[in-house]
Structures are given as C-alpha cells and as structure tokens.
C-alpha positions in Angstrom: -26.9 -6.5 2.4 -23.5 -7.3 3.6 -20.7 -5.1 2.0 -17.4 -6.8 1.3 -14.5 -4.4 1.2 -11.7 -5.2 -1.2 -8.6 -3.2 -0.4 -5.9 -3.0 -3.1 -2.6 -2.5 -1.4 -0.3 -2.7 -4.3 1.8 -0.1 -6.1 5.1 1.5 -5.3 4.3 5.2 -4.8 7.6 6.2 -6.5 6.6 9.9 -6.5 6.8 9.8 -2.7 10.4 8.7 -2.6 12.4 8.7 -0.3 9.6 7.8 2.2 7.9 5.3 -0.2 10.2 2.6 -1.4 9.7 -0.7 -3.3 9.7 -2.8 -0.1 7.9 -0.3 2.1 5.5 1.5 -0.3 2.9 4.2 0.0 0.0 2.3 1.8 2.3 1.7 4.8 3.2 5.4 5.2 1.7 7.6 7.9 0.5 10.8 6.3 -1.8 12.5 8.8 -2.8 11.0 12.1 -0.2 8.4 13.1 -1.9 5.5 11.4 -0.7 4.2 8.0 -2.9 4.8 5.0 -3.8 1.1 4.9 -4.9 1.3 8.5 -6.9 4.5 7.8 -8.6 2.7 4.8 -9.7 -0.1 7.1 -10.9 2.1 10.1 -12.7 4.4 7.7 -15.2 1.6 7.3 -16.3 2.0 10.9 -19.9 3.4 10.8 -21.0 1.6 7.7 -23.7 -0.9 8.5 -23.1 -4.6 7.9 -19.5 -4.6 6.7 -17.6 -7.9 6.4 -13.9 -8.1 7.3 -11.9 -6.9 4.3 -10.1 -8.9 1.6 -6.7 -7.3 1.0 -4.7 -7.9 -2.1 -1.0 -7.0 -2.0 2.4 -8.1 -3.4 3.9 -11.2 -1.9 6.8 -9.1 -0.6 4.5 -7.0 1.5 2.5 -9.8 3.1 3.9 -9.4 6.6 3.6 -5.6 6.5 -0.1 -6.0 5.8 -0.5 -8.6 8.5 1.4 -6.4 11.1 -0.5 -3.2 10.2 -3.9 -5.0 10.6 -2.7 -6.6 13.8 -1.8 -3.2 15.2 -5.4 -1.9 14.8 -6.9 -5.3 15.8 -8.7 -5.7 12.4 -8.2 -9.3 11.2 -8.8 -9.4 7.4 -10.9 -12.1 5.9 -8.0 -13.0 3.6 -4.8 -11.5 2.3 -4.3 -12.5 -1.4 -0.7 -12.4 -2.5 0.2 -11.3 -6.0 3.6 -12.8 -7.1 3.9 -9.9 -9.6 2.0 -6.7 -10.2 -0.5 -6.8 -13.0 -2.5 -3.6 -12.2 -6.0 -3.3 -10.8 -8.1 -5.4 -13.1 -6.4 -8.7 -12.2 -6.2 -7.5 -8.6 -10.0 -7.1 -8.4 -10.5 -10.3 -10.2 -8.6 -12.3 -7.7 -10.6 -10.8 -4.9 -13.9 -11.5 -6.8 -13.0 -15.1 -7.3 -12.2 -15.6 -3.7 -15.5 -14.1 -2.6 -17.4 -16.1 -5.2 -15.8 -19.3 -3.9 -16.6 -18.5 -0.3 -20.1 -17.2 -0.8 -23.1 -19.2 0.4 -25.3 -20.8 -2.3 -27.3 -18.2 -4.1 -25.3 -15.3 -2.6 -23.8 -12.7 -4.9 -21.5 -10.6 -2.8 -21.3 -6.8 -3.2 -17.8 -5.4 -3.2 -16.6 -2.0 -2.0 -13.3 -1.6 -3.9 -10.8 0.8 -2.3 -7.2 1.6 -3.0 -5.2 1.5 0.3 -3.5 4.8 -0.3 -6.1 7.6 -0.3 -6.9 10.3 2.3 -10.6 11.0 3.0 -11.1 13.4 5.8 -14.9 13.5 5.9 -15.8 9.9 6.8 -19.5 10.7 7.4 -20.0 12.0 3.8 -18.1 9.0 2.5 -20.4 6.7 4.3 -23.5 8.4 2.9 -22.0 8.0 -0.6 -21.3 4.3 -0.1 -24.9 3.8 1.0 -26.1 5.3 -2.3 -23.6 3.2 -4.3 -24.6 0.1 -2.4 -28.3 0.6 -3.3 -27.5 1.2 -7.0 -25.1 -1.8 -7.3 -27.7 -4.1 -5.6 -30.1 -3.1 -8.5 -27.5 -4.2 -11.1 -25.3 -1.2 -11.7 -21.6 -0.8 -11.3 -21.1 2.4 -9.3 -18.0 4.5 -9.0 -17.3 7.6 -7.0 -16.5 10.9 -8.7 -14.8 13.5 -6.7 -16.2 17.1 -6.8 -13.2 19.0 -8.2 -11.9 22.1 -6.3 -9.3 23.0 -9.0 -8.5 22.2 -12.6 -6.0 19.5 -11.6 -3.9 17.7 -14.2 -3.0 15.0 -11.8 -6.3 13.1 -12.1 -8.4 11.5 -14.8 -12.0 12.8 -15.1 -15.5 11.4 -15.4 -18.2 13.1 -17.5 -21.6 13.0 -15.9 -24.6 11.9 -17.9 -28.2 12.4 -17.0 -29.1 12.6 -13.4 -30.9 9.5 -12.1 -34.6 9.8 -11.3 -34.0 9.8 -7.6 -31.3 12.5 -7.9 -28.7 10.5 -6.0 -26.2 9.9 -8.8 -25.6 10.3 -12.5 -25.2 8.0 -15.5 -21.5 7.6 -16.2 -21.1 9.1 -19.7 -17.4 9.0 -20.3 -13.9 8.7 -18.9 -11.3 11.4 -19.7 -7.6 10.8 -19.4 -5.5 13.3 -17.4 -5.9 16.6 -19.4 -3.6 19.5 -19.9 -4.2 22.7 -17.8 -6.4 24.5 -20.4 -8.6 21.5 -21.0 -9.0 20.9 -17.2 -9.9 24.5 -16.7 -12.7 24.3 -19.3 -14.0 21.0 -17.9 -14.2 22.3 -14.3 -16.0 25.4 -15.4 -18.8 23.4 -17.1 -19.5 21.5 -13.8 -20.1 18.4 -15.9 -16.9 16.6 -14.8 -15.7 14.9 -11.7 -12.3 13.5 -10.7 -12.0 9.8 -11.2 -11.4 8.3 -7.7 -10.7 4.7 -8.6 -13.2 3.5 -6.0 -16.1 1.2 -6.9 -19.1 -0.7 -5.5 -20.3 -3.6 -7.6 -21.5 -7.2 -7.4 -19.0 -10.0 -7.9 -21.1 -11.4 -10.7 -21.2 -8.0 -12.5 -17.4 -7.7 -12.5 -16.8 -11.3 -13.6 -19.5 -11.1 -16.3 -18.2 -7.9 -17.9 -14.5 -9.0 -17.6 -15.4 -12.3 -19.4 -17.1 -10.2 -22.1 -14.4 -7.6 -22.6 -11.1 -9.2 -21.4 -11.6 -13.0 -21.4 -7.8 -13.4 -21.4 -7.5 -11.7 -18.0 -10.5 -13.7 -16.7 -9.0 -17.0 -17.8 -5.5 -16.3 -16.4 -6.9 -15.2 -13.0 -9.3 -18.2 -12.8 -6.5 -20.6 -13.6 -4.1 -19.0 -11.1 -6.8 -18.9 -8.4 -7.9 -22.5 -9.0 -4.4 -23.8 -8.6 -3.4 -21.5 -5.7 -2.6 -22.5 -2.1 -3.7 -21.2 1.3 -1.1 -20.5 4.0 -3.1 -19.5 7.1 -4.7 -16.1 6.3 -2.6 -15.8 3.1 -3.7 -17.1 -0.3 -1.2 -17.5 -3.1 -2.4 -17.7 -6.7 -0.2 -20.1 -8.7 2.7 -17.8 -9.6 3.5 -19.0 -13.1 -0.1 -18.8 -14.3 -0.7 -15.4 -12.7 2.5 -14.1 -14.2 1.1 -14.8 -17.7 -1.9 -12.6 -16.9 -2.1 -9.4 -19.1 -1.7 -6.0 -17.4 -4.7 -3.7 -17.3 -6.7 -1.4 -15.1 -10.3 -1.6 -13.9 -11.1 1.4 -16.0 -9.6 0.2 -19.3 -10.7 -3.4 -18.9 -14.3 -2.8 -18.2 -15.5 0.7 -17.0 -14.7 2.6 -20.1 -16.4 0.0 -22.2 -19.7 0.1 -20.3 -19.8 3.9 -19.8 -23.0 5.2 -21.3 -24.5 1.8 -21.8 -27.6 0.1 -20.5 -28.8 -3.5 -20.0 -32.3 -2.5 -20.8 -33.4 -2.1 -17.2 -30.8 0.1 -15.5 -27.6 2.0 -16.4 -24.7 -0.4 -16.2 -22.3 2.3 -15.0 -23.2 5.2 -12.6 -21.2 7.8 -10.8 -21.9 8.9 -7.3 -20.6 12.4 -6.5 -18.3 12.6 -3.5 -17.2 15.8 -1.7 -15.4 14.4 1.3 -12.0 16.1 1.4 -10.5 13.3 -0.8 -7.0 13.0 -2.1 -5.0 10.2 -3.6 -1.9 11.9 -2.2 0.0 10.8 -5.3 2.8 13.4 -4.9 4.6 15.5 -2.2 2.5 18.5 -3.4 -0.7 16.5 -2.7 0.5 15.6 0.8 1.3 19.2 1.4 -2.2 20.2 0.3 -3.9 17.8 2.8 -1.6 18.7 5.7 -2.1 21.4 8.4 0.0 24.5 7.8 1.5 27.2 10.0 0.9 30.9 9.6 3.5 31.1 6.8 1.9 28.2 4.8 4.6 25.7 5.9 4.2 22.1 6.8 6.9 21.0 9.3 7.4 17.6 10.9 10.3 16.2 12.9 13.4 17.9 14.2 13.1 20.9 11.9 14.2 24.6 12.4 13.0 27.2 9.9 13.6 30.9 9.4 11.8 33.1 6.9 10.3 30.1 5.1 7.0 30.3 3.1 4.7 27.8 1.5 7.1 24.9 2.0 7.2 21.5 3.5 10.1 20.1 5.5 10.1 16.5 6.9 12.9 15.5 9.2 13.0 11.8 10.3 16.5 11.2 11.6 18.5 14.4 12.3 18.2 18.1 12.6 17.0 19.8 9.4 17.4 23.6 9.1 16.0 25.7 6.3 16.3 29.5 5.7 14.8 31.9 3.3 13.1 29.5 0.8 9.7 29.5 -0.7 7.7 26.8 -2.5 10.2 24.0 -1.7 9.8 20.4 -0.4 12.6 18.8 1.7 12.3 15.2 2.9 15.1 13.8 5.1 15.5 10.1 6.0 18.4 8.2 7.5 19.9 7.3 4.2 18.5 9.8 1.6 17.4 13.4 1.3 15.1 14.8 -1.3 15.0 18.5 -2.1 12.7 19.9 -4.9 10.6 22.8 -5.9 6.9 22.2 -5.3 6.2 22.5 -9.1 8.7 19.8 -9.9 7.4 17.0 -7.7 6.1 14.9 -10.6 9.7 14.4 -11.7 10.5 12.5 -8.6 9.4 9.4 -10.5 12.1 10.0 -13.1 14.7 10.3 -10.4 13.7 7.0 -8.9 13.9 5.4 -12.3 17.5 6.6 -12.5 18.2 5.0 -9.1 16.7 1.7 -10.5 19.0 1.8 -13.6 22.0 2.4 -11.4 20.9 -0.3 -9.0 21.0 1.9 -5.9 19.7 0.1 -2.8 18.0 3.3 -1.6 15.2 2.7 -4.2 14.2 -0.6 -2.6 14.7 -0.4 1.1 15.0 2.1 3.9 17.9 1.8 6.3 15.4 0.2 8.6 14.3 -3.1 6.9 11.1 -4.8 8.0 11.0 -8.5 8.3 8.1 -10.8 9.4 9.8 -11.2 12.9 10.5 -7.5 13.4 13.1 -5.2 11.8 16.7 -4.4 11.5 18.5 -1.0 11.1 21.9 -1.0 9.4 23.8 1.3 11.8 27.3 1.3 10.2 29.3 -0.6 7.6 32.7 -0.8 6.1 35.2 -3.1 4.5 34.5 -6.6 5.9 32.1 -5.5 8.7 28.6 -4.1 9.3 26.6 -3.3 12.5 22.9 -3.9 12.8 20.4 -3.0 15.4 17.9 -5.8 15.5 14.4 -5.9 17.1 12.5 -9.2 17.4 8.8 -8.9 18.2 7.5 -10.9 21.2 7.0 -14.6 20.4 8.8 -14.3 17.0 12.0 -16.0 15.7 14.4 -15.7 12.9 14.9 -18.8 10.7 17.3 -21.6 11.6 20.1 -20.6 9.3 23.8 -20.5 8.5 26.2 -18.3 6.6 29.1 -19.4 4.4 31.1 -16.1 4.5 30.4 -14.3 7.7 30.5 -14.6 11.5 28.2 -12.7 13.9 28.5 -11.3 17.4 25.2 -10.7 19.3 24.9 -8.4 22.3 21.5 -8.2 24.1 20.5 -4.6 24.7 17.1 -5.3 26.2 14.8 -8.2 26.6 15.5 -11.9 26.6 17.0 -13.9 23.7 16.7 -17.6 23.2 19.8 -18.7 21.1 20.2 -21.9 19.2 23.8 -22.4 18.1 25.1 -25.7 16.9 23.9 -28.2 19.5 23.5 -25.5 22.2 20.1 -24.0 23.3 20.4 -21.2 25.9 19.0 -17.8 27.0 20.8 -14.5 26.9 19.9 -11.5 29.1 20.6 -7.8 29.0 24.4 -7.1 28.5 25.2 -10.7 27.7 26.6 -11.8 24.3 27.5 -14.7 22.1 29.5 -15.4 19.0 28.3 -17.3 15.9 31.1 -18.8 13.8 31.1 -19.0 10.0 29.2 -22.1 8.9 27.5 -22.6 12.3 23.7 -23.3 12.3 21.9 -20.7 14.5 18.6 -19.1 15.4 17.6 -16.1 17.4 14.2 -16.1 19.1 12.3 -13.8 21.5 10.4 -16.0 24.1 9.3 -13.0 26.2 6.3 -10.6 26.1 8.4 -7.5 25.3 10.5 -6.7 22.2 14.0 -8.1 22.1 16.7 -5.7 21.0 20.2 -6.8 20.1 23.3 -5.3 18.4 24.7 -7.6 15.7 28.3 -7.1 14.5 28.9 -9.0 11.2 32.4 -9.6 9.9 33.6 -11.6 6.9 34.6 -11.4 3.2 30.9 -11.0 2.0 28.0 -9.5 4.0 25.1 -9.6 1.6 21.6 -10.7 2.6 21.8 -13.5 0.0 24.4 -15.4 2.1 21.7 -17.1 4.1 21.0 -20.8 4.0 17.6 -21.5 5.7 17.0 -24.9 7.2 13.7 -24.0 8.9 11.5 -20.9 8.8 8.0 -20.4 10.3 7.2 -17.8 7.7 7.7 -20.1 4.7 10.4 -18.0 3.1 
C-alpha cells in the first residue's frame, strides 16, 4: 500500500515571534539540526516503505519558500496546493484529498498520512512503527490518529481519551476529545493513564475523509469541491479558485469530523482509533516548548549565536545579529533578531500572541517580515533607511531574475559586490561584474538577472519621494506575481 503524505504548512506561529512572522512562519524555522521544520517533516518519512512524494498545502504567500526548502533537500513534492486565505485544517485536508482523488488510478483509494509541518519528533524509528500500525488500521476502514504519551500534565495540548484496547493490542478505540484543560484537570487525567495528548496527525483513506466530511460538514465539502474544480495549475503549484475558496467556512479536522465519529462504529470496525506514540514529540508551539526540546548546558541554559552569559540558570538566549550579554537571570527567554528583541519570563510565553496582536493593530511591519525579506528569486536585507533613501543588500540566486519593472517615485543605484549581473535598462542589455555599477532613473524600465552559477550579490541605494514596495509596476514576471 502506497502512503501519500499530506503536509500542512500553514499557520503563522505567532507565539514564536520575533523568529516566526507572517511572511516567514514557523514551518520554515530551524529549531534543532540546521534544517527547517518543513524539511524535517519531509526527511522524517525516510525509512517508511512505499511512500509517495508529498502533497504540501500552504498559503499563496509562502509558495516559493516551500519550493526552495524542498529544493534544498532535493525532495520534489507531488504538488504544492496554494490556499488564497487560511481556513484551518479541515479545508486544507479536503483540498489535498480532492487532488489525490483526481490523480488516483481507477479503483484506487489513496491512504493519506496527514502531518503538520511544524512538529519535532526525535525518535523517527518509533514514529515509523506507529505509522505502520495506523496504515494497517486505516486500510481496514478506520480513521487513525496518533496520541502522544504525556510526560506531564500540560495545559498546552488537547487530550484524547482512550477507549477499549483493540484485539491485537496495537491501538485503542478513540473514545473522546478533550479541549485544553486547566492544570488540576490535566493532573487528574494524566494520573489515570487513560488520556493521551492530541497530536493532530492522522492516517486515513481519501474516501473516508470525503465521506465523513460530506456527512457532517457538507458546506465545507461543497466549497472545496467547487474551488478545486475551477482551480488552475501553474507548474508544480495548484491554485484553487480564490473567490470560491474564500467562501469556505473555517473549521479544524477535529471539530469537523473526528469529534463526531469518536466512539462510533460502522458495524465492522471502529471508525476512529488512536495509536499511542512515545517518540519525543513536541508541537513546539511556544518558546518554552522549544527550550524543552533543546540541549542544555550544566546550568540548564539554551544558548545559540553570539551570546555571553554569567550566572544564568534555566534560561534561553538566542542571538542572531549582534552580541547578546545576560547576567544573573533565571527562567528568562531572550530572542534577538536584526530588527526586534523579545524578553520574557518563561512562564509568560503564552502571552507573546497578545503582543503580536498589538503589533498588528498598530500596523508594525515587524509583525509581517524580518529585515531579510525572501522573494522567489532570492532575498533582500534592508541595511539602512532614512528620509528619501534606503539601502538594500540583494542576493539573486543562480539563474533567477527580478521582474521587468519600473518605479514612478524612486531611482536606484546598483553596485555589484560579487557574481555577475545581467542588466536590462531601457533599450540597453549588458553585464556588470564585481565593483561595477549602474544607475536606474525614475520611470525607466529595468530588470536584474543572475546568469551565472553562483549567487549574485549587489548593494542597491534607492532615493526618491516614496520608497514603498508597492511602487512597482511589473511588465513581465516569470513567477506570475
């Protein structure tokens, strides 16, 4: 039986600000080993027999991040489905199921392994064994989820109550879902050993999901079917029709289907089962969770980057751009980035979400983007800015090009730092080499391209009465922006 991974790479991860931002969210962060969480989710599939290339569902804004992160690990997805707006996990899974149903051979009913792209699982071998159990159960008609064996009375997770053990002892009937409890309730549940953390990972047939969704949430099923049917393919990307998908109700997999079939039977098998999983799992939903899964020094500290500490205990300090020094603190988390610094007590990390909401209300750009802004052709870093000027460091990946464009209100000076630049400017088409420069006048059509096999790095100095990114008129763009 071929297993079809469906990787959900949506969400904003606001509790991990300032590393996670709207246009560079949690799945693209590197938490443990140098790879992003999306990359870890894909490579974690290695060792599972007969696995198809994944279907990845993400926001339209993140499409080139997904493509680049998969390219870096040489894992081409089967498809990247682009949601024009976020509608939570039930519509996300439905889009993937419809794509697999459409592409399946006659008579085939694909089995999906549904994975969020932002979890940490350290014990891959145990995870693979649990997937094998869930695959067997889903092939027999059940919808299987994974319940994490709790190691503490956490209030950060929802819970699953186990029903009767299946006859082969491999899993349990799924009796009930429990919302995130208070501390006292969580303590009682963990002590009974009848409850598992809800992982949000599933194994199920395409037909089982679409059947139950039609039964319980026909409005979601119809909206997704209509949007998928009128969608359009763009290479590896698939875009559901935006207006139709925007009309889709918001709901989760649990609320839409799983809670409704918990404890039920189709007369032959349990519809919902839970496979216990004890594989050093975390959804790393907060800075405290990241600290828990990170290696610590003899004082209980997690330190990364250019960081100096003295008499620090049970703290986490991340430095990404400059020297960070901390003295005499305990139980604190400090995260430094080029344009923002977060400092909080460990027991207050859940309130980072409220802080990000305040940034949203006040329209602070630090909520959306890092200083380094990723583009399909590479990235740029805003080095300096002031009245009527700003300076960017621009890196264009090999073989990539910016759009053919012009600006009404600004001029640009380009200086090549390394690599080779092909410049189209007005009627001119020429190459620039290291230490060479050119000037683009206000209103002049222009394009920057990297024709070489190494990255192109330039310094761009903009000057003018308005320097916003919306002063771009595109005439031609290979990325269909």
